[in-house]
Every structure is written in C-alpha cells, then in structure tokens.
PLY file of the C-alpha trace (Angstrom):
ply
format ascii 1.0
element vertex 144
property float x
property float y
property float z
element edge 143
property int vertex1
property int vertex2
end_header
10.21 79.94 291.85
11.21 83.16 290.09
12.65 85.93 292.18
13.52 89.53 291.39
16.99 90.46 292.54
18.51 93.92 292.74
22.08 93.95 291.50
25.02 96.33 291.87
24.16 98.16 288.66
20.78 99.03 290.19
18.88 96.84 287.75
16.34 94.20 288.64
16.30 90.99 286.69
14.11 87.93 287.12
16.22 84.82 287.55
15.85 81.29 288.79
19.30 81.08 290.35
19.87 84.65 291.51
22.44 85.26 288.75
22.27 88.43 286.65
23.35 87.92 283.02
23.46 91.71 282.61
26.37 91.69 285.05
28.55 90.39 282.22
27.99 93.61 280.29
28.50 95.67 283.43
31.80 93.88 284.06
32.93 94.47 280.47
32.59 98.24 280.76
34.14 98.46 284.24
37.54 96.84 284.40
39.19 96.15 286.76
36.26 95.57 289.06
34.81 98.74 290.48
36.98 101.10 288.44
35.89 103.81 286.07
34.22 103.00 282.75
36.84 101.90 280.21
34.46 101.17 277.34
31.49 103.13 276.22
29.00 103.08 273.39
29.39 106.86 273.20
32.30 108.46 271.34
34.95 110.17 273.43
34.56 113.95 273.76
38.38 114.30 273.72
40.34 114.16 270.46
44.12 114.60 270.44
46.53 114.81 267.52
50.24 115.48 267.41
52.68 116.38 264.65
56.29 117.57 264.49
55.49 121.09 265.72
52.52 120.89 268.08
49.85 118.90 269.85
46.20 119.81 269.29
43.42 118.75 271.65
39.72 119.32 271.01
37.14 118.66 273.70
33.36 118.84 273.47
32.17 121.03 276.36
28.62 122.11 275.51
27.20 124.96 277.59
30.49 125.77 279.35
31.50 129.45 279.45
35.09 130.71 279.17
35.09 131.96 282.78
34.06 128.47 283.97
37.14 126.80 282.43
40.42 126.06 284.23
43.43 124.70 282.32
46.67 123.74 284.06
49.86 122.30 282.54
52.18 120.58 284.99
54.76 117.80 284.67
53.76 116.98 281.10
50.02 116.76 281.81
47.28 119.16 280.77
44.41 119.22 283.28
41.11 120.67 282.05
38.15 121.43 284.31
34.93 123.01 283.07
31.71 123.67 284.96
28.17 124.01 283.68
25.61 124.38 286.42
25.84 121.27 288.59
27.88 119.36 285.99
31.68 119.35 286.11
33.85 118.13 283.24
37.34 116.86 284.19
39.91 115.68 281.70
43.65 115.02 281.88
45.73 114.68 278.72
49.36 113.55 278.89
51.43 115.64 276.49
54.92 114.86 277.75
57.82 117.18 278.47
58.36 118.22 274.85
55.70 120.96 275.16
56.69 124.59 275.76
54.42 125.73 278.64
54.66 129.36 277.49
53.22 128.48 274.08
49.94 126.80 275.01
46.81 128.53 273.71
43.16 127.65 274.28
40.03 128.79 272.47
36.37 128.01 273.23
33.98 128.31 270.31
30.50 126.81 269.88
30.94 124.41 272.83
34.26 123.02 271.57
37.49 123.76 273.43
40.59 123.70 271.20
44.01 123.66 272.86
47.15 124.11 270.77
50.43 123.33 272.50
53.66 124.10 270.64
56.67 121.87 271.13
60.00 123.21 272.36
62.48 123.80 269.53
64.93 121.31 271.02
62.17 118.66 271.16
61.32 118.89 267.47
62.79 116.25 265.18
66.03 117.25 263.48
67.46 115.92 260.28
70.95 114.58 260.80
73.35 114.69 257.92
75.64 111.73 257.46
79.15 112.54 256.33
81.60 110.15 254.82
84.56 110.04 252.51
83.26 110.40 249.04
85.44 108.37 246.76
85.62 108.61 243.05
87.20 106.21 240.70
90.61 107.38 239.60
91.38 107.26 235.95
94.77 106.25 234.48
97.47 108.62 235.41
95.46 110.51 238.04
96.68 110.80 241.59
94.95 111.72 244.79
0 1
1 2
2 3
3 4
4 5
5 6
6 7
7 8
8 9
9 10
10 11
11 12
12 13
13 14
14 15
15 16
16 17
17 18
18 19
19 20
20 21
21 22
22 23
23 24
24 25
25 26
26 27
27 28
28 29
29 30
30 31
31 32
32 33
33 34
34 35
35 36
36 37
37 38
38 39
39 40
40 41
41 42
42 43
43 44
44 45
45 46
46 47
47 48
48 49
49 50
50 51
51 52
52 53
53 54
54 55
55 56
56 57
57 58
58 59
59 60
60 61
61 62
62 63
63 64
64 65
65 66
66 67
67 68
68 69
69 70
70 71
71 72
72 73
73 74
74 75
75 76
76 77
77 78
78 79
79 80
80 81
81 82
82 83
83 84
84 85
85 86
86 87
87 88
88 89
89 90
90 91
91 92
92 93
93 94
94 95
95 96
96 97
97 98
98 99
99 100
100 101
101 102
102 103
103 104
104 105
105 106
106 107
107 108
108 109
109 110
110 111
111 112
112 113
113 114
114 115
115 116
116 117
117 118
118 119
119 120
120 121
121 122
122 123
123 124
124 125
125 126
126 127
127 128
128 129
129 130
130 131
131 132
132 133
133 134
134 135
135 136
136 137
137 138
138 139
139 140
140 141
141 142
142 143
C-alpha cells in the first residue's frame, strides 16, 4: 500500500516504507542537523578579497537604497544589514584586527555594495633586511 507522507522539508513523497529519499538532499544542505544552509546551488552574493594594503568586499543587494543600509565594524567583524521592503539582508564578514576602523569606505552602485577596508600601517607586511658580516677573500699581502 502506497502512502503519501509529509516530511520536514514540507514535501510529500509516495513511499512504501515511509522513508523520504529527498531527505538525503535536505540533510546535505543543512549540516549539522537543523542548522542554516551550508551548501547551495546558487552562487554566494558575498565576494571578499584581501591584499597587502586592504580588504575589499562586494555584496549583491538588489533594490536596497543607501538609507536602508547599516554597516558596523566591531572586534574584527563587519556586520552588514540592508532592507528592501519586507526582505532583510544580513551578512557578517570577519576581517580581523588588522583593519583600521577609520579607513573603511562603502559605496552602493547598481545594487552592488562595495566595501574597502584599509589595513593599519603596522599590520602591513614589512620587508626585513638580513645583515651579516660580508667577507671577501684576502689576496696575498693584504690584511684586514
């Protein structure tokens, strides 16, 4: 006897044993059980890059106006909240303590938020010179 069962993902699937094979896919995208989605077929709207001088974050936020954005940098984390009607976008990007909080700039253009965060001068990589005794071969009759 076939039965239709309603499962936790809201889907209904006809089974003989009351087991939902679609649950395997549901479990793959939510790990550990019941947590947020950790895998998606959709590309991430957040892109972050970092070089010696700065970190750059771009976030797709279609339809969000500048006045509906809130950016906060605290304890090495950049929190971004944007609202569009009933929809709220929330993102947190860990930048670390190397960022100068006074040199973070954000720009919204064509639905893409770009945040540039400059690193502190003391956090930038420095080239270290190695010193040593340079020795030259002494010729006959030469002294040091």
